[in-house]
LUMPARO-206716 format. One line per 2 residues: number of its first residue (from 1); their letters; for each residue z, y, x of N, C-alpha, C. Coordinates in steps of 0.05 Angstrom, whole numbers. Layout:
BEGIN
NUM) A) Z:Y:X:Z:Y:X:Z:Y:X; ...;
//
This chain:
BEGIN
1) MA) -111:392:348:-135:378:357:-160:390:344; -180:396:360:-204:409:349:-219:390:331;
3) PR) -230:401:309:-246:385:290:-271:374:305; -277:348:299:-299:335:312:-324:338:295;
5) VL) -345:348:307:-371:353:294:-393:337:307; -409:324:291:-433:311:302:-457:326:292;
7) YI) -474:336:311:-498:350:303:-522:332:310; -538:326:289:-561:308:293:-587:325:291;
9) DD) -602:326:313:-627:342:314:-644:331:336; -670:327:330:-688:315:351:-696:335:373;
11) DP) -689:360:370:-695:381:390:-671:385:408; -672:375:433:-649:377:450:-640:406:456;
13) GI) -660:424:458:-654:452:464:-638:465:441; -647:461:416:-632:472:394:-605:459:392;
15) GR) -604:433:398:-579:418:397:-558:431:416; -567:437:440:-548:448:460:-539:476:451;
17) LV) -557:492:439:-549:519:430:-529:517:407; -534:498:388:-514:494:366:-488:484:378;
19) QK) -489:466:397:-464:456:409:-448:479:422; -462:497:436:-448:519:449:-436:538:429;
21) TL) -451:543:407:-440:561:387:-416:550:373; -417:525:366:-394:512:352:-370:508:370;
23) QA) -376:502:395:-353:499:414:-339:526:418; -354:548:417:-342:574:419:-324:580:395;
25) GG) -331:567:372:-314:570:348:-291:551:347; -287:535:368:-264:518:369:-269:489:360;
27) FD) -294:481:359:-301:454:350:-308:436:374; -302:410:371:-310:390:390:-336:378:380;
29) VE) -358:383:395:-385:377:384:-398:355:401; -409:335:387:-425:314:400:-453:315:388;
31) LA) -473:309:405:-501:311:397:-514:283:394; -532:282:375:-549:258:371:-578:268:367;
33) HS) -597:254:380:-625:265:379:-643:249:361; -632:231:344:-648:217:324:-630:208:302;
35) GD) -642:201:280:-626:192:258:-612:166:264; -625:147:278:-613:122:285:-589:126:304;
37) DG) -592:144:324:-570:149:342:-546:162:327; -553:180:309:-531:193:293:-516:173:276;
39) LN) -531:154:263:-518:134:247:-500:116:264; -510:109:287:-494:92:305:-468:105:313;
41) LV) -470:132:319:-446:146:327:-426:149:303; -437:154:279:-419:157:256:-405:130:250;
43) RA) -419:108:255:-407:82:250:-386:76:271; -390:86:296:-372:79:318:-348:97:322;
45) KP) -351:123:313:-330:142:319:-323:158:294; -298:168:293:-291:185:271:-299:214:275;
47) FD) -314:225:256:-322:253:257:-311:267:232; -303:292:235:-293:307:213:-316:317:195;
49) IV) -339:322:208:-362:332:193:-387:326:209; -410:324:195:-436:319:207:-455:342:198;
51) AL) -469:353:217:-491:372:211:-517:358:217; -535:358:198:-559:340:200:-584:356:195;
53) DH) -603:353:214:-629:367:211:-648:351:193; -666:365:179:-683:352:160:-707:339:174;
55) HM) -722:354:190:-747:343:202:-740:329:228; -743:302:227:-740:285:251:-760:263:250;
57) PG) -770:254:273:-788:231:273:-774:206:266; -789:187:254:-777:162:246:-762:165:220;
59) MV) -736:167:221:-719:170:197:-713:199:192; -724:210:170:-720:238:164:-691:242:154;
61) GL) -683:268:153:-655:274:147:-645:263:121; -662:264:100:-652:254:74:-645:224:75;
63) QV) -661:209:90:-654:180:94:-628:177:108; -624:192:130:-600:191:145:-576:198:127;
65) LK) -579:220:111:-558:229:93:-549:206:74; -569:192:62:-562:171:44:-547:148:58;
67) EI) -556:142:83:-542:121:98:-513:129:104; -510:154:112:-482:164:118:-465:163:93;
69) RA) -475:172:70:-459:173:46:-453:145:36; -469:125:44:-463:97:36:-441:84:52;
71) LP) -433:97:74:-412:85:91:-385:88:77; -366:70:84:-339:73:73:-326:98:84;
73) NP) -314:114:67:-300:139:74:-318:156:92; -341:164:83:-360:179:100:-351:208:105;
75) PP) -358:220:128:-352:248:132:-370:266:115; -362:290:109:-380:309:94:-404:316:112;
77) VV) -426:323:99:-451:328:113:-461:356:105; -467:373:125:-481:398:121:-510:394:128;
79) YV) -528:400:110:-556:394:114:-570:419:126; -585:415:147:-600:437:160:-629:433:157;
81) TG) -643:453:147:-672:450:142:-687:475:151; -710:471:163:-727:493:170:-747:499:148;
83) SE) -748:482:128:-767:486:106:-755:506:86; -772:524:77:-764:544:57:-767:533:29;
85) DS) -776:508:27:-779:496:1:-752:489:-10; -744:502:-32:-718:498:-44:-714:469:-53;
87) RV) -735:455:-58:-732:428:-67:-719:410:-47; -722:416:-21:-709:401:0:-679:404:-2;
89) AV) -671:430:-5:-642:435:-7:-630:421:-31; -645:423:-54:-635:410:-78:-633:380:-75;
91) AA) -653:368:-62:-652:339:-57:-629:332:-40; -623:348:-20:-601:342:-2:-574:344:-17;
93) LK) -571:364:-33:-546:367:-48:-542:344:-68; -565:336:-81:-563:313:-99:-556:287:-84;
95) AG) -565:285:-59:-560:261:-43:-532:260:-32; -517:282:-36:-489:282:-27:-481:302:-6;
97) AI) -499:319:3:-492:340:23:-472:359:11; -453:368:26:-433:386:16:-443:415:17;
99) DY) -463:421:34:-475:448:36:-501:445:51; -516:467:52:-541:467:68:-544:494:81;
101) VW) -559:494:104:-565:518:119:-594:519:125; -607:542:121:-635:545:128:-638:552:158;
103) KD) -654:537:172:-657:541:201:-680:562:206; -672:587:211:-692:608:216:-701:607:245;
105) VQ) -724:618:250:-735:617:277:-721:636:297; -707:656:287:-692:675:304:-666:662:315;
107) GH) -657:641:303:-633:628:312:-607:637:299; -609:655:279:-585:664:265:-571:641:250;
109) FR) -586:619:246:-574:598:230:-549:586:243; -547:589:270:-524:577:284:-498:589:275;
111) EL) -497:615:271:-473:628:260:-468:620:231; -490:618:216:-488:609:188:-478:580:187;
113) LM) -488:564:206:-479:536:207:-450:534:213; -440:551:231:-411:550:238:-395:558:213;
115) QA) -404:578:198:-390:586:174:-390:563:153; -414:550:151:-416:528:132:-398:505:140;
117) VQ) -396:499:166:-379:478:175:-350:484:169; -342:509:175:-314:517:170:-307:515:140;
119) TS) -325:526:124:-321:525:95:-320:496:84; -339:480:94:-340:452:85:-315:436:93;
121) LE) -305:441:117:-281:428:126:-257:435:108; -256:461:101:-234:470:84:-237:457:56;
123) QE) -262:456:46:-266:443:20:-258:413:21; -265:400:43:-258:372:46:-228:368:48;
125) RL) -215:387:62:-186:385:63:-173:388:36; -183:407:20:-172:411:-7:-178:387:-24;
127) RR) -202:376:-21:-209:352:-37:-190:329:-31; -185:324:-5:-168:302:3:-139:307:-6;
129) DM) -130:333:-4:-103:339:-13:-101:334:-43; -122:342:-58:-121:337:-87:-121:307:-93;
131) EA) -137:292:-79:-137:263:-83:-110:251:-77; -98:260:-55:-71:250:-48:-51:257:-69;
133) AE) -53:282:-80:-34:290:-101:-38:274:-126; -64:270:-133:-70:254:-157:-60:225:-154;
135) TE) -63:214:-130:-53:187:-124:-23:186:-127; -9:206:-117:20:207:-119:29:210:-148;
137) IR) 14:226:-163:21:230:-191:16:203:-206; -6:190:-200:-12:165:-213:10:143:-206;
139) LA) 18:143:-181:38:124:-173:65:130:-187; 71:156:-188:96:164:-202:95:157:-231;
141) RD) 72:161:-244:69:154:-272:72:124:-276; 59:108:-257:62:79:-260:90:70:-256;
143) RA) 105:82:-238:133:75:-234:149:82:-258; 143:106:-270:158:114:-294:152:95:-317;
145) EL) 127:87:-320:120:69:-342:133:41:-338; 133:32:-313:146:7:-307:176:8:-314;
147) LL) 188:30:-306:217:34:-312:222:35:-342; 204:49:-356:207:51:-385:204:24:-398;
149) KE) 185:8:-388:182:-19:-399:207:-36:-395; 219:-33:-371:243:-48:-365:266:-39:-383;
151) VN) 267:-12:-388:288:-2:-406:284:-13:-434; 259:-13:-444:253:-24:-471:260:-54:-472;
153) HR) 254:-68:-450:261:-97:-449:291:-101:-452; 306:-86:-437:335:-88:-438:346:-80:-465;
155) VA) 335:-58:-476:344:-50:-503:339:-71:-524; 314:-82:-523:307:-103:-542:326:-127:-540;
157) NS) 332:-135:-515:350:-158:-510:378:-151:-521; 387:-127:-515:414:-119:-523:416:-118:-554;
159) LA) 396:-108:-567:396:-107:-596:395:-135:-608; 381:-153:-595:380:-181:-604:408:-194:-602;
161) IV) 422:-187:-581:450:-197:-577:468:-186:-600; 465:-160:-606:480:-148:-628:475:-162:-654;
163) AG) 449:-167:-660:441:-181:-684:453:-209:-685; 454:-223:-662:466:-249:-660:496:-248:-665;
165) LL) 509:-228:-655:538:-225:-660:544:-220:-689; 526:-204:-702:530:-199:-731:527:-225:-747;
167) AL) 508:-242:-738:504:-268:-752:529:-286:-748; 540:-286:-725:565:-301:-720:587:-290:-738;
169) QR) 589:-264:-739:610:-251:-755:606:-258:-785; 581:-259:-793:575:-266:-821:586:-293:-829;
171) HS) 582:-312:-811:590:-340:-817:621:-342:-819; 635:-323:-807:664:-325:-808:676:-312:-833;
173) LS) 658:-299:-850:667:-286:-874:662:-303:-898; 679:-300:-918:676:-315:-943:668:-296:-966;
175) DP) 670:-270:-962:663:-251:-983:632:-248:-983; 619:-255:-1005:590:-252:-1007:581:-223:-1003;
177) GA) 596:-204:-1013:588:-176:-1010:588:-168:-980; 609:-176:-966:610:-170:-937:588:-184:-922;
179) QD) 582:-209:-929:560:-224:-917:533:-209:-921; 530:-199:-945:505:-186:-952:502:-160:-935;
181) LL) 524:-146:-932:523:-121:-916:515:-127:-887; 527:-149:-876:520:-156:-849:491:-165:-847;
183) DQ) 481:-179:-868:452:-186:-867:435:-162:-867; 442:-142:-883:426:-117:-883:426:-103:-856;
185) MS) 450:-101:-844:452:-88:-818:437:-103:-797; 438:-130:-798:424:-146:-778:394:-142:-781;
187) AR) 384:-140:-806:355:-136:-810:346:-109:-799; 363:-88:-802:356:-62:-791:355:-62:-761;
189) II) 374:-77:-749:374:-79:-720:349:-94:-710; 342:-115:-725:318:-130:-717:293:-112:-718;
191) AI) 292:-94:-738:269:-76:-741:267:-58:-716; 289:-47:-708:289:-29:-685:283:-45:-659;
193) AG) 294:-68:-656:289:-85:-632:260:-92:-630; 247:-96:-654:219:-103:-653:201:-81:-641;
195) VH) 208:-56:-646:193:-34:-634:195:-35:-603; 220:-38:-594:223:-39:-565:210:-64:-552;
197) RR) 209:-86:-567:195:-110:-558:165:-104:-556; 154:-90:-575:125:-84:-574:120:-65:-550;
199) LY) 138:-47:-545:133:-27:-523:133:-40:-496; 151:-59:-490:151:-70:-463:130:-91:-459;
201) TS) 116:-99:-481:93:-118:-478:66:-103:-481; 67:-77:-485:43:-61:-489:35:-46:-464;
203) QD) 9:-39:-462:0:-22:-440:7:7:-445; 11:14:-470:17:42:-477:46:44:-487;
205) VT) 63:57:-472:91:59:-480:97:82:-498; 76:97:-506:81:120:-524:73:113:-553;
207) AV) 60:91:-557:51:84:-584:53:54:-590; 52:48:-615:55:20:-624:32:13:-643;
209) DL) 21:-10:-640:1:-20:-659:16:-29:-684; 12:-14:-706:27:-18:-730:23:-46:-742;
211) KE) -2:-56:-741:-8:-82:-753:7:-104:-737; 6:-103:-711:19:-122:-694:49:-121:-698;
213) YL) 60:-96:-699:89:-93:-703:98:-104:-729; 84:-97:-751:92:-107:-778:89:-138:-780;
215) TS) 69:-149:-766:66:-178:-766:91:-191:-754; 99:-181:-731:123:-191:-717:148:-187:-734;
217) LI) 151:-163:-745:174:-156:-761:177:-174:-785; 155:-178:-799:156:-195:-823:164:-224:-816;
219) ED) 154:-234:-794:161:-261:-785:191:-262:-780; 202:-241:-767:231:-240:-762:247:-240:-788;
221) LK) 237:-224:-808:251:-222:-834:250:-249:-849; 226:-262:-848:224:-288:-861:243:-308:-850;
223) RA) 246:-308:-823:265:-327:-811:294:-320:-820; 300:-294:-819:328:-286:-826:333:-292:-856;
225) MG) 315:-287:-873:319:-292:-902:319:-322:-907; 303:-337:-892:303:-366:-895:330:-378:-887;
227) DA) 342:-367:-866:369:-376:-858:390:-370:-880; 385:-349:-896:403:-341:-917:396:-356:-943;
229) GR) 377:-374:-943:370:-389:-967:349:-376:-984; 335:-356:-975:315:-343:-991:287:-348:-978;
231) NH) 269:-360:-992:243:-367:-981:221:-357:-1000; 207:-336:-992:185:-326:-1007:162:-320:-988;
233) PV) 137:-326:-994:115:-319:-976:111:-289:-976; 106:-278:-952:100:-250:-949:72:-247:-936;
235) HL) 55:-233:-950:27:-230:-941:23:-201:-932; 13:-199:-908:7:-172:-896:-23:-167:-894;
237) NS) -31:-145:-904:-59:-136:-901:-58:-107:-890; -67:-104:-865:-65:-78:-852:-89:-72:-835;
239) VP) -97:-46:-836:-118:-37:-818:-106:-33:-790; -121:-36:-768:-111:-30:-742:-104:-1:-740;
241) LS) -80:5:-730:-71:33:-730:-50:36:-708; -54:56:-691:-35:62:-670:-18:86:-679;
243) IP) 8:83:-677:26:105:-686:47:110:-664; 57:135:-663:78:142:-643:103:124:-646;
245) TD) 116:120:-624:139:102:-624:161:111:-643; 167:137:-644:189:146:-661:183:141:-691;
247) KA) 157:143:-699:150:137:-726:152:107:-732; 145:91:-711:146:62:-715:174:52:-722;
249) VS) 194:64:-710:222:56:-716:228:62:-745; 222:86:-754:227:94:-782:212:77:-802;
251) IG) 186:72:-796:170:55:-814:181:27:-815; 189:16:-792:200:-11:-791:225:-14:-808;
253) IV) 242:7:-807:267:5:-822:261:7:-852; 242:24:-860:235:26:-889:223:0:-899;
255) VT) 205:-12:-883:193:-37:-891:214:-59:-892; 233:-59:-874:254:-78:-874:271:-76:-900;
257) EL) 277:-52:-908:293:-48:-933:277:-58:-957; 251:-51:-958:235:-58:-982:231:-88:-983;
259) VT) 224:-100:-961:219:-129:-961:245:-144:-967; 267:-135:-955:293:-148:-960:301:-146:-989;
261) NA) 297:-123:-1001:304:-119:-1029:287:-138:-1047; 261:-140:-1040:244:-158:-1055:254:-187:-1053;
263) YK) 261:-195:-1028:273:-222:-1025:297:-226:-1042; 315:-206:-1043:341:-210:-1056:339:-207:-1086;
265) YA) 322:-189:-1097:324:-182:-1125:299:-188:-1142; 276:-191:-1129:251:-193:-1145:250:-219:-1161;
267) YP) 259:-240:-1149:255:-267:-1161:282:-281:-1162; 300:-273:-1180:327:-285:-1181:326:-314:-1190;
269) DR) 306:-322:-1206:304:-349:-1216:280:-364:-1206; 267:-353:-1186:242:-367:-1177:243:-369:-1146;
271) AD) 230:-390:-1136:228:-393:-1107:200:-390:-1097; 181:-386:-1115:153:-385:-1107:141:-357:-1108;
273) GE) 156:-337:-1116:144:-310:-1118:137:-299:-1091; 114:-285:-1090:105:-274:-1064:110:-244:-1062;
275) IR) 110:-235:-1037:114:-206:-1031:90:-198:-1015; 79:-174:-1022:54:-165:-1008:59:-138:-995;
277) VD) 49:-136:-970:51:-111:-955:23:-103:-947; 15:-79:-955:-13:-70:-950:-11:-43:-936;
279) VS) -27:-39:-915:-29:-14:-901:-58:-5:-900; -63:20:-908:-91:30:-908:-90:60:-902;
281) MR) -114:71:-897:-116:100:-892:-131:113:-916; -119:135:-926:-132:150:-948:-129:180:-943;
283) EG) -152:193:-939:-153:222:-936:-134:231:-914; -135:218:-891:-118:226:-868:-89:218:-870;
285) QV) -82:203:-890:-54:194:-893:-53:164:-891; -31:154:-880:-26:125:-880:-12:118:-907;
287) VL) -22:98:-920:-11:89:-946:0:61:-941; 26:57:-943:38:31:-939:51:23:-966;
289) IV) 42:0:-976:51:-10:-1002:66:-36:-999; 89:-38:-1011:104:-64:-1013:107:-70:-1042;
291) ED) 97:-93:-1051:99:-99:-1079:104:-128:-1084; 114:-134:-1108:120:-161:-1116:112:-164:-1146;
293) DG) 115:-189:-1156:109:-195:-1184:135:-204:-1198; 157:-193:-1189:183:-203:-1199:192:-189:-1225;
295) VG) 219:-187:-1228:230:-178:-1253:226:-149:-1258; 219:-133:-1238:213:-105:-1242:237:-87:-1241;
297) LG) 232:-61:-1240:253:-41:-1239:270:-40:-1264; 258:-48:-1287:272:-46:-1312:294:-66:-1316;
299) KT) 296:-86:-1298:316:-107:-1301:340:-101:-1283; 351:-122:-1272:375:-119:-1256:370:-116:-1226;
301) QM) 346:-110:-1220:339:-108:-1191:357:-87:-1177; 369:-95:-1155:385:-78:-1137:410:-69:-1152;
303) AG) 418:-82:-1173:441:-73:-1188:467:-76:-1172; 467:-96:-1155:492:-100:-1140:492:-85:-1114;
305) GT) 473:-68:-1108:472:-54:-1082:492:-32:-1080; 496:-22:-1056:515:-1:-1051:502:26:-1051;
307) GL) 476:27:-1050:461:53:-1048:456:61:-1020; 467:46:-1000:463:53:-972:433:50:-965;
309) GT) 421:28:-975:393:23:-968:375:46:-978; 380:56:-1002:365:79:-1012:368:103:-995;
311) RV) 393:108:-986:397:132:-969:384:128:-942; 384:104:-932:370:98:-906:340:103:-909;
313) MT) 328:93:-930:299:97:-934:292:126:-938; 309:141:-952:304:169:-957:305:184:-930;
315) SM) 324:177:-913:327:190:-887:303:184:-869; 295:158:-868:273:150:-851:246:162:-861;
317) TS) 242:163:-887:218:175:-898:216:205:-891; 239:219:-893:239:247:-887:233:252:-857;
319) SI) 243:234:-840:239:238:-811:210:236:-802; 193:222:-818:164:220:-811:147:238:-829;
321) GG) 160:256:-844:145:274:-861:131:260:-883; 142:238:-893:128:222:-913:140:225:-941;
323) KL) 130:207:-959:138:207:-987:140:178:-996; 161:171:-1010:165:144:-1019:168:144:-1050;
325) DF) 150:130:-1063:150:129:-1093:153:100:-1102; 167:96:-1124:170:69:-1136:157:69:-1164;
327) SG) 145:47:-1171:135:43:-1198:137:14:-1205; 136:9:-1231:138:-19:-1240:152:-20:-1267;
329) GD) 148:-42:-1280:161:-46:-1306:175:-73:-1307; 166:-90:-1326:178:-116:-1329:164:-138:-1313;
331) SG) 143:-130:-1298:128:-151:-1283:122:-141:-1255; 142:-135:-1241:138:-128:-1213:146:-100:-1205;
333) TR) 149:-96:-1179:157:-70:-1168:137:-63:-1146; 130:-37:-1145:111:-28:-1126:123:-3:-1112;
335) AV) 127:-5:-1086:136:18:-1070:114:28:-1053; 109:54:-1054:86:66:-1039:98:87:-1020;
337) LT) 94:82:-994:102:101:-973:77:114:-962; 75:141:-963:53:155:-951:64:174:-930;
339) FP) 49:176:-908:58:193:-886:34:200:-868; 34:223:-855:12:230:-837:13:213:-811;
341) V) -10:210:-799:-12:194:-774:3:209:-752;
//
């Protein structure tokens, strides 16, 4: 099907000559002899492109151009001007014309106009193809993100079920050591599930808000420790910080180990001791501190452990390129985890 062209010019003679030239080039050309007539035709019929003269009585070309560009899904416009004033061409391009042609008195502009129409149609085709491709890419990305959210939702639910099964298994055991091991494993699973829960409720599936994640994780740990008969207030102070998902899992597990250890060992004879978690930025590094005011490293803290928690923290710290240091004496323990964003 031949491309449909509307040529708007108040000179009927020039209009017919343009129509003849463009028809010889394979175009289906319709004429309008005023700006109002041209606008009515554009509103009533689909055109692939419009060629528009500048000098017309009543509504000049620039006014017509603005009206056309304001229409929904407007056709591209090639601006035709007999003025040698470059400001007219610049004004037309700024108003949305895709190209312009100078109308010379010898009539050579008709061949130039046909070339401009051909080039402009090809540019418009490429533009629409690019928009269609971008739309398809955006839809594919949205579908992938939706699928990933659903996967994270299912993973979080499955991990919650596993944690629940461990809790049931714990109640069937009488050995305190075995119960403690199951508590530790359940806490680690809760930490991982929390990341997936944040991901399926977030707009960004590639990153996690660390403050929100730690807030949720600490609440989960407080409930779990409360069920085990340990109740200590945990205070979180954190700057807003977005971190990659893989780092969030490792950080969550380290925090779980540190907070759980503080629950278990910091206050053996007290029920009111607090645990503090602080997250800040220093010189491009994230500094995460977990501290208490308990018996300190010099006492019996973690004496009954198996060493698995330490190995887990060492592995997780290494995976994020971080460093974990402990300090403390007879009045508290301070663990400092530093890692790059």
